[in-house]
N, C-alpha and C positions, 0 to 999 in steps of 0.2 A: 466600529473597528472590525476588521476581517477576522474570521474564525480560523482556528487550526483544527482541522478535521481528520478523522479516519473514516473511510467509507469502503464498504464491500470487502472487509478483511475477514477471511474465513478461518474459523477455528474448528478443530475436531471436538468430539464430545468430551474427550479427556484433556482439552485445553491447549492443544498444540497448534501453532500457526504455520508450521512447516515441518516436513519430515527431515530425518537425519541425512547426512552425506550428500549435500548438494553438489552437483557437477554438471557437465554439459548435457549428459543424458537424463539427469533428474534435476532440472532447474528449481523445482519446488521441494527438493529432498525426496528420498525414497518414500513412496506412498502419498506424497503431498498432492499430486494432481487429483487424486480421488476426492479431495475436499471441495473442489470447485465445480462439481457437476451442476449445482444450482444456477451458475452464471453462464456456463458455456452455451446454452441454447437461447439466451435472451437476445432480443433485438439490439440492445445496446452493445453487448459483447461482440456480436457478429459484425456490427457496423464499425465500432471504434477499434477493435483489435484485429479482426479478420478482413475488414473492408468488404463485407458481403451484405446482401439484402436479406430480409426475412428475419425469423426468430419469434420467440414467444412474447406475448404482451400481458403476462400475468403478474402476480405479486412480485416474483423474483425480478422481473423486468422493471417494475416500479422502483425497487431499491437500487438496481443497477443504474437506471437512468438518473436517479437522485444523486448518485455518487459522482457524477460529472457536472452537476449544476453549480454554476457560480465559482468555478475553480480557476484561479489565476496563476497558480504555481504549484509545484510538487516538491516534496523532499523525500529522498530515497536513501536507505543505507547502502553501503558498498555492495553487499550481497545481493541486493535487488537489481543491481546494474550488471554485475559480472561474477563469474564463478571463481575468479582468481583472488589471491591475497597478496599482500606485500606491494612492492613497487610495481608500477606499470611497466611491463617489459617491452611493450610496443603499443602503437596506436591503432592497431587493426580492429580491436574489439570495440564496438560501438553500441552495445546493449543486446538484449535478447530479441528485439522486436523488428529487426530489418531497417530499411532506410526511412520508413515513415512510422515512428513510434506512436502509440495511441494517446500521447499526452497533449500535444499541440499548444503547449505553453512552456515557459522556462522550468527546468527540473534541476534541483540542487542535490548533488550526490555527496554524501558524507564519506570522507576518506582521510587517511593519514598521509597520503602521498599526492603531491601536486600533479596536475594534468591540465593542459589547455582546454578550453571549452570546445564542445563538439556541436556544430550546427547541423541539424537533420531536416528532412523534409517535413512539411506540414506545420511548421511553427515551433517544433521542439528544439530547444537548445539545452544541452547538458552542461552544467557548471559543477566543478569539483571543489568542495569546501573542506579545507583542512582545519578550520578554526572551531569545530565542534557544533553542537546542536543549536546553541543560541545564535551563533554567527549564520548558520544556515537559515534559521527562522527569520532573522533580520533581513537577510538578502532576499529571501522568498517573499516576504511581505512587501518589500519595496518593489519587487518585480510584479507582484500580483495587482498592484495599483488599485487597492480597495476591495478586490475580490478575496475569496477564501483561499487558504493554503491547505493542501491535502498531503498527509503523510502516508506514503504508499507502503511502508514497511522497510525492512523486515521486523521481526519480533524485537530484536535487541534495540532497534531505533525507536520503535513505539514505546517500549518500556522506559527508555531514557526520557522521553517527553512526558510520559505519565508520571514518573517520579518527580518531575519538576512542576507538575500540575499545569502544564502548558496546553494540554489537549482540551478543547472546548466541548467537542461532541465526538462520539464514536459509534459507528455502525458495524456490528459484528454479525456475520452469518454463521450460525452454528450448524455444522454439517453432521449428519447421522453416521459418522465414521469414527472408529477408534484407531489411533495411530500407535499408541503404546510408548512411543519415544519421539523425540524431536525437540523443537523449541517451544517452551511453555510461555505463554503470554503473561499469566497472572501469578506464577509462583513467587511467593515472598512479597507480593504487593498487597497492601491493605487499601483496597479501593474506597470503601466508605471513609476511612481516615483521611484519604487524599481528597475527599469531597465529591466523589462520583456516585451517581445513582442511576438505576434503570428507569427510563421514561417511556419505553414502547417495546412491545414484542408482538411479532406476527409469525405464525408458523405456516410453512408450506411442506410439501412432500419431501423436498430436497434440502431444506434448511429452515432453521428458526432465526428470524431476523430480530436483533436486539439493538435498541438505541440506548446508549449510556451518555449522560451529560454531567458536566461539572456544575455543582450547585453554586 
């Protein structure tokens, strides 16, 4: 059976997965961009997100490359797709990534408000799911056709899937940055009680990579 995975999700040292006050100027929240220095220079990021050649081939690249292996569909929270809230006021916003997003597979966006699918370049189609996390997972697994499903975030979406013990494995990159405030991933979650344990850790200058799996 396909896995439900989290990959390359970066946390600050104090446990925040995004900064506060997300908007067009701060898509990752205030200070959030500083978390991701470990991935910006990798070969995978430059190819998949920037459409450029080159990049590092170090440990950070190994984890970045692993994050895209055997992925057949994605699930995103509304905040990962758009900075707006409430009803869709128009259809002009099609994500943060331009005409050719880095997904290249079906992407299921959690929302409370219906919207028609958006077909993008490179094989990405955004589908908007109003039926909750279980409906999104069911649709994503059907679309993945036996491959794994990756939850891209944000924090609230990941927490919902963790609370239901639906995440099979999770790769976190712990960045040596203190945010002080923002969206906390683990606050109030008893991860051992939910059945999760750390199975791997690798440190680099820019991040400590941690693998967490459900027993």
